[in-house]
N, C-alpha and C positions, 0 to 999 in steps of 0.2 A: 655810092651805092654799096649795099652789103652783098658780098658774094659768099655763098655757103657751099662748102665742098664735103661730100662724103670722102672717105679715104680709100679703103680696099676695093679694088675693081673700078675705081673712078680716077684716082690719082696714083695709087700704089698698086702695082701688079705682081709683085713678088713677095709681099708681106713684110718687107724690110725697108724699102726705100722708095723715093719718088724720083722719077727721071729728071735729069738736070735741066732739060728744056722746060718742063712744067714748073720746076722751082723758079727758073728765071722769070717766067711770065707771072707767077704769083708775087714775086718781088716787084715786078712792074706794076701790078695792080695796086700794091700797097703804096708805091711811090707816086702813083697817079691820084692818090687820095681816097681810093676805095677801101672798104673794110673787108679783110679776108677772115672768114670764120670756118673752122673745121667742125663737122658734125658726123661722128662715127659711132658704130656699134661698140668699138673698143672703149674700155674705161680710159680715163685720163692717163693712168699708169702706162698703158700700151700705145696710146695715141702720141704722146709727146716725143718718144724716141724716134719717130718716123718723120715728123714735120721739121722744117728748118727752125733753128734756134730763135731766129728773129720773130717767130710767131708764138713762142712758148708763153709769153705774157699777154697774148691777145685773148680773144673770145673763143672758147672751146666748148663743144657739147660732146659728151662721151656717154657710152652705155645706152645709146638710143634715147638720150634725154635724162637718164638717171644721174648723170654727173654734169655739172657746168663748172667752167673755170674762167675767171676774169682777173687779170693782173696776177696770175699764179695762185689765186685764192679759190679753192675747190669747195663746191657745195654739193651735197648728195641728197637724193630721195631714196628711201629704202622701204623694204617690206616691214609691216607690223609683225611683232613677235608671234601673234596667234596664227597669222597666215604662214609665216616661216615654219612654224611647227608642223603645219599641214604639208608643206613641201618636204620637210625632212621625213615625215611618215611615208609620203608618196615615193620618194626615191629609194627608201629602204624596202618598201613593200614590193615594188616592181624592179628592184635592183638596177636602177637607172644610172647611166654614166652622165656626168654633168660638170659644168664649170659655174661656180658661184663667185661673184665679185663683191668684195667688201670695199671699204673706202680706199684701201691700197692692197691688202693681202687678198688671197683667193682660196677656194677649195676646188680641187680638180680630181676626177676619178676616171677620166676618159683615156683614150689612146694617146700616148705621148708623141706619136708621129702625126697627129691631126693638126692641120694648119692653125686652128684656133689656139691650140696649146703652144705651137711654135711661135706664135705672135705675142705670147705673154712675156713681159719684161720681168724676168725672174732675178735680176741682179739686185733689186731693192725691195723685193716682196717675198712672201712665204706662202707655201701651200699648206694650209692648216685644215683640220676637220671641219666639216660644215657646221656641226653643232657648236663649234668654238668661234666661228666667224661672225662678228658683230660690228656693225649691222650688215645685212645682205641687201645689196642694191639691185642686182640683176642675176638671173639664172638662165643658163643655157642647158638644155637637155638634148642629148644625142640619141637619134633613132628612137623617138618615142612611139609606142604602139598606138593603135586607134583607140584602145581603151583608155590609155593615159590622156590622149588628146580630148576625149569626151569628158573625162573627169575635170580637166583643166578648164573646160567651158563653164563649169560651175564656180570657179574661183574668180574673185574680183581682181583680175590682172589683164594686162595687155600682152597678147601673144603674137609674135612675128615668126613666120615660117621661112626657113632657108632651104629651099629644095636641093640646091647643089651640094650643100653640106650635110643633108639629112639631119637637120637640127631645128629646134625652135628656141626662140629668145623670149624670155618672160620678164616683164617689167611691171612695176606698180600700175594700177589701173589709171588710164588717162595720160600716161607718160609716153612721149615719143619725141622725135627730134624737133618738131615744131614747138612743142611745149617747152623743151629746153631753150630754144631761141627766145621764146616769150619771157622766160625767166631771166634772160640777159637783155631784155627790153629791145629785142629785134623783131620788128613787125613786117617790114618789106625787105625782100631779098630775091636774088637770082640763085637758083639751085642747080648743082651738078650732083648726080647720083647714079646708082646702077642696080640697086636691089630693092626688095620688097619693103625694107625699112625706110626707103626714101620716097615711098608713095606720098606720105603726108607732106614732104617738102615740095614735091611736084604739084600737088593739089593747091598749095598755098602760095607758091612763088609767083612773082610777076613775070618771070621767064624761067623755064626749066629745061635741062639737058640730061638725057639718059645716055650713059656710056655703055655700049655693048648691046647684046641681043636678049636681055632679060624680059620676061613678061611685063614687068613694071613700065616698060617703055611707052605703053599706051596712055599712061598718065602724064607723060612729059610732052612739052611742045616740040622738042627736037630729039633726034636719036643719032648719035655719032659713034664712030669707032674709036678705040683707045688711041690710035695714032693721030687722031685729029683733036685731041683734048687741048693741047697748048694753043693751037691756032684758034679754036673756038673761044677760049677764054680771052684771047687777045682781041678778037673781033667784037665780042660783047663789051669789052673794056672800051674800045673805041666808040661803039654805038652809044653807050650810056654816058661817056664823057661828052659826046656831042649833044645829047639830050640835056644834060646838066648845063652845058654852056648856053643852049637855046633858052632854057628857063631863066638864066641870069639875064640874058639880053632882053627877053620879053618883060621881065620885071623892071 
């Protein structure tokens, strides 16, 4: 079975690491023959430093689907130049603070104490002007006004709202975590998530688990607390191992 995990707020609660108990059960999943896939809003650059090294060469979805990685090979989906030019005009006109992610480098103008900035792996990447960042795969705008939100409704893009961070995440039209999974040939999966960008996972998963008390929990089959994550993974691992065994016997 494919187990798909969001990262921040689902497995990682400090922006930097995953609890040892959760890492242990992820390793158990892998040893039991299940496929462990991480699907995060973070680009691959910022996703890899947090997950165990044994999963670095596995299947990864980053940037809410704008990045995929298989066996360490990264593929990206990016904005067309004409649309990017519109974004550049928009951020200048409204003096917006933003994070733009390229294939590896980034452009950032926001508060350097913001959690999103603190999660950027700056050891192997550079903060360069947006006009020089090519290609641009994803854009986060901090504290957009209602006027900006209305303007973005006319753009051919996918917009995800993060209420707790007062930010929006903008991706190319039709791109989300499920689309990223499909690009990796993953169709059936169990999903763990916690935020609005995980709604698509919950709606498409054969079983879904929301961690915490976010509004998106209504789209998931189960809702648990962060302290219950490891045990829930373990119980689903046992359940789907039994189902797989039953299928083998029946065949």
